[in-house]
N, C-alpha and C positions, 0 to 999 in steps of 0.2 A: 413488534414495531409495525409490521404490516397491518395488524388489526387496527391500529390507531393512525395509520397513514404517515408514519414517521420514516423518512428516508434513512438509509444506512449506506455506508461506504465500506464495503468488505475488502479490507486491505490484505486479509489472509488469502483471498482468491488471487490477488496480484502477487504476493510474496512467495506463494508456493510454486510459482512458475519461474522464480529466479534461479539462474545457474549458480553453481557452487562458488564461482569467482565473484559473485555479488555479495557474498558474506565475508565478514572480517577475517574469518579463519575457519578451519574444519570444526564442525560441531558448534560453531558460534551462532548466537541469535542476533548479533549485531551485523549491520550492513556496511558495505563500502560506500564511498561518496556517490558512486553511480546508483547503487541500490536506493540510497536515500533520496536521490534526485527523482528516481522513478516513482517512489512513494509520494514525494512532494507534488509531482505533476498530477497524480491521480487525485490527491486531496484538493489541489487547487481547482481542478476541473469540477470536482463534486460541489465545492463551495459556490463556484461561479454558476453552475447549473441550478443551484437552489435559490439563488438571488433573483 
């Protein structure tokens, strides 16, 4: 993506910092509402910055 100048939004970098209470359950890959809100905020900021 860098080679072609295409921006990315690395959500993994964000979600790997989440505390265990931001996941739906132990060993679960789904998030709580708070976790999804944090993801949505980053996605929104990324889109607005691209516009």
